[in-house]
N, C-alpha and C positions, 0 to 999 in steps of 0.2 A: 354703093361706095360713093363718097363725096368727090367733087371735082378735085379737091386738094389731094385726096388719096389716089385717085386715078392718075393724076399728074406724077406723083411720087413713084407709083408703080411703073408707069411708062419709062421714067428716067432710069429705073433699075432693070428695064427689059422684062418686067413681069416676074422677076425672081423674088424669093423671100428675102427678108432682111438678114444681114450678117450679124455676128455678135457685136461688132463695133456700132453698127446702126441701131441695134436693139438697146445698147447701153445709153444712147442719146434720147430714147423715148421716155417722156415724162409720165409717171403714173397718173391715172385719172380716178377721181373720186366718184361716188354715186351721184346721179342727177335727180333722184327721186327717192321717196321713202318706200320701204318694203310694205306691200299691201298687207292688211291685217290678217287676211285668211292664209296668206303664205307664211307670215311670221308665226301664226299659230300652228300650221302644219309642220314647219321646221322645228318648232320648240316642243312638240308633243310626240312622245314615243307611242307608236302603235304596236300593240301586242296582238299578233295573229295566232289563232289556234286552228288546227286542222285535225280531222279524224276520218278514218274509214267508216266509222259508225255514223250513219245518217241521223240517228236519234240522240247523238251526243249533245248534251247541254252542260256547258261549263258551270252553270249555277249549281248543278247537283254535286260539284266537286270543290266548291268553295267552303273553306273551314275558317271560322272565326277564332283567332288566337287571343290568349290573354294579353292585355295591354292595348288592344284595339286593332291589331294587324289582321291580315287575311293570308291564308295559304291556299293556293290552287294545286290540288293533287291530281295530276293528269293520269288517266288510265293508260294501259299499255298501247291501246290503239290510237292514242292522241299524240300530237306533236306541236311544238312551238314553231311558228313560221307558216309560210304559204307555199305549197308545192306548185311546180310549173304545170302547164297544160299541154304544150306540144313543142317538139323540136324536130325540124325537118330540113332536108336538103332540097333545094329548088332547082328545077330546070331553068337555066338562065334565059334562054330564048323565049320560052313561054311566059316566064314571070315578068319580063320587061316589056311584053307586048302591051301597047297602050300607055306606057309610061314615057314621058318626054325625057330623052337622054340629055345629060348635061355633064360637063367636065368637073363640076364642083357642086357641093351643097354648102349653103351659106352658114357662117357662125352667127351666134346670137348672144349678146350680153344684155341682161335686164338693166333697166335704168337704176335699180337699187343696188347693183353690184359694182364695187370698185374694181378697177382694172390695173394689172401690173404685168408687163411682158417679161419682167425679170422676177424670178422666184425669190422669195425671202428665205434665206438659208436658216436652218434650225439645227439643233444638236441631235445626235443619235440617242435613242433610248437604250438604257441598259436592255389512177389508171389513165394512162395517157395514150393519145393516138400517135402511132408511128408515122412520121412524115418522111417524104423524100423530096429531092430537088427536081427541077424541071428535067435535068439529064438523068435522073434515076438514082442519084447518090443519096445515102441516108442522111437524115437531119435529126439532131437532138431537139427536143422542145425548147431548148435554150442553150446557148453556147458557153459563154464565160466572160472573163475579164481580161483586158489588155493592160497589164500593170503600168503605172499605179492605177488603182480603182478611182475614177474621177467622179463617181456618183456622189451627190450631196443631198442630204435630207432638207426638205423645205416645208414651210408652213402653208397649208392649202386653203387660205381664206379668200384670196382675191381671184377674180376671173383672169385667165381661164384655168388656173391651177385647181380650183374647186371642182371643175368638171371631171377630173381624173379620180378614179376610185378603185377600191379593192373588190374583187369578185370572189365570193365563196361558193363552191360547187358541192352539192350532195349528189353523188351518183345513185344512191339508194335513199329515197325519202323515208324519214323516220329514224335514220341513224342518229345517234346522239351527237355526232360531230361531223363537220364537213369533210369531204374526201380530198379536195385540193383547193388551192386558191391561185388567182392570177390578178390581172388588172383589166380595166376598161375605161372608156371615156364617153361621156354624153355627146351625142351627135344629133339630138332632136329632143322634142318635148318629153318623150318617154322612151328614147332609143339609146342604146349603148353599143358601141363598137368594141369588139374584143377579138381574140384569136379563136379559130375554130377548135383548137385542141383544149381550150378551157371549158368547152361545153361537154355535157354527159351524153354523147351520141349513143343511141341504142338502148338507153334506159327508158323503161316504161313508167317509172316513178322516181322523179328527180326534183331538185330544187336549186335555185341560184339566187344569191343575195348580192345586190350591188350597194356599196356604201361609198358615196363620193366624199372626198376629203377625209378618208379614214385616218384616225390619229389615236393611238393608244387604246384601241378597243371600241371606239365609236366615231361618229363623224364630228369633225371640228366645226361643222356648220349647224349643229343642233341635233337633238335626240331623234327628231323625225326625219332627218336627211338620210334616208335609206329606202330601198324598195326591193321587194321580191320580184322575180321574173315570171311573166305569164307564158311567153313563147320565145324561142330562138330559131334562127334560120341561117343557113349557109348555102353555098352553091353545090349542086350535085356534079362533081367533077370526076367520078370514078375513084381511082386511087387518090389518097390524100397527098396533095402536093403543096410545098411550102408557099408557093405563090398564091394559092387559093385558101390558105389557112386563115380565113376571115369569117366572122360570124357577127350577127347583130341580134340584140336582145330587146324584147318589148317588156317594159316595166309595168307593174300594176299601177304605180303612182307616177304622175307627171312631174317628176322632180327636175327634169330639164327646164320646164317652164319656170320653176322656182329659182334655179341656179344659173341657167344659161347653158350653152353647148358650143362645141367646136364645129367648124366647117370641115369638109373633106375635099380633097383635090387630087386629080390625076397627076402623078409624078412626071416631070419633063426631063428627058435625058440631058438637056442643055444645062441643068442645074448640077450635074455631076462634078464632084470635087470641091464644091462650095461648102463652107462650114456653117450651114444654115440650120441644122436640124437638132431637135431636142428629143430625147428618149426618157420617158417617165413610167414608173411603176412601183411595185411593192416587193422588191427582192428580199428573200430571207437573209442574205448576207449584209444588208443594210438595215439597221435598227430592228432586226428580227421580223421584218415585214410589218411592223406595227406603225411605221410612219412612211410617207411617200418619199421617193428620191428621184432625182433627175440628173441627167448629164446633157450639157448643151455644146454647141459648136461642132457637131458631128458631120463630117462629109459623107456622102454616098460615093463609094468607090467604083461600083459597077451595078448594072441592073440586068437581070435575065427575065425574058418574057415567056409566058406560057399562055398563048392566045392573048386575051385582054387582061390577064392577071400578070403581076410583076413581082419579082424578088429584088428587094433593095439591099445590096450588100454594103456593110459598113463595119467599123471597128468601135462602135459605141459599146460600153460595158453592159452586159446582160446576163442574168442568172435566174434561177428558179424564183418565180413570183413576178417577174417583169412581163411574162407572156400576156399578150392582150393589151398592154399599155400602148399609148399613142406614140407614133414617130411623126413629129410635127414641126412646122415652122410658122413664122409670123409674117404676115403681109400688113399693109397699112390699114386694111379693113378688119383685121382680126387674125386669129390662129386657125390654121388648117392642118388636119392630119393627112399625110400622104401614105401612111402605112400603119400597120399594127404589128407589134413585136411578135415574131413567130419562132425562130430557132437559130441554128448555126450549123456550120459544116467545117470539116477539115479536109482539104484536098492534098493528097501526097504528091509532091512535085519531083522527087528524085531520091537518090541514094542517101540513106541515113537521115531522111527527112529534109534534106536541103532543098529549098524551093517550096516547102509546104505553105499552103495558103489557108489561113483561118479567118472566117468571116462570120459575123452575126447577120441575121436576115430579118427584114420586116416585109410583110406581105402588103401589096398595094396595087396600083394600076386602076384601069376602068372597072375591074371587077369589084373593087372596094367601094368606089363611088356609086356604082349601080346598085349594090346591095343596100346601101344607106338610102338611096332614092326609093327603092322598092319598099323599104320599111316605113319611111315617112309617108308614102302614098297609101299603103295598106294598113298601117297601124296609126291612125291619126290620134 
């Protein structure tokens, strides 16, 4: 962080910027050209073929068509895409041994990426893990909307909006279509932060595809701006609790190095009530999940701790497809995610529902930052 940025942060008491402060930040253009190898990777679509048959050779299934085209006729044992290798829950004490603890992981904006802290608004286009709260109450994998729905579609070209993407999950590899989808955000060169319940826990044959800047069927950043997932990890916390509904994915391709990534930060209770936060994802209720949406100026109303994990309660709008998206704010040195969209709850407060409390929840705390630190250390 520069001296200028450190001074500005001290003047605010270390808190993130408010909506008014963000509105005064001038967009920044790129300071360098895109390296040729990265431009080629982003512009080239990579077609992956996988098969249970070790003798499978795609050249045996290529058929020349009249007019000069080609058809690839895949046998039943072959699939398009790249299956995952492993998904595990880690013992946090053992996993963090030897890793330097820190309250943050730093963001990164490549020199060739333009920056805009305000999203550029755009128009709309025409098996789950059961969670519980720290106190034992049931949680839906997403809660809902606090009318009116304030989410707005945005164009995901500039940093950091390009770091947010859609996650497609196959719980059974080889199925013709994905099983469910959510959202995630780049937090390292090949690392994606998402919600734990977006992952296919328990499956021995699975796949997860991350598409940053997903827009109408492909990435707005180029045909090659996507990657299949090799591994995913979460904390082994026994029963699944919303505060620990955190996972990190390792991508086969280092697209974070191409596009940049967000930092992560441990939430501070002193920030409660400030309209600092933005929630972004791919909800089906907005543009049919074909374009990203975001809501800004969200305050955290309360936080509940489960050891070093934390549930951040808020009234930001959230619905199916937002799960795993970042809950983040802006500091002078860049964007930091303090949570990942997890779920929601309804607490009955009295007779006829009077006093009921409805909250959406993002999972965060030291547990989130530690998992990203572990991933960056173990998956370079």
